[in-house]
C-alpha positions, 0 to 999 in steps of 0.5 A: 500500500503506498504511503499517502498523507497531507500535513496541515499547519493549523494556523494556516488559512488554507487549513480546513476548519475542522482540523484547526483545533487539533494539537500536534501531532494529531494523526487522522486516518480517513479523517478520523482522529486515531485517539479521540478521547480524552482530549486534554484541551478545550476548544481553540479560540480564534487567534490561539497559536499552535498547541502540543498534544500528548498520548498515553504511552506504556506504563501510563506515561505521557508521550509526545507521539501516539503508540505505534500500535494505535496507528497500526490498528487505525490503518488496519481498521480503515483497510480491512474493517472486519479483520481487526 
């Protein structure tokens, strides 16, 4: 399967409105956040700058990137929904 992705800067006027409130890094597969809950932030106000995002990693520690297993599961579910 070829790797295809789009990166968005949430402060760029060309960024689609639904994506402007996400922290970095956020990974969407087919437009769906791979780790939707809990979101550790409230709605982003107009004029707010970029924000960081954390994920729950191994042993309950906060990490700066989502666990590989979470990314893998989201991709597999998108490709073969009945296989996961």
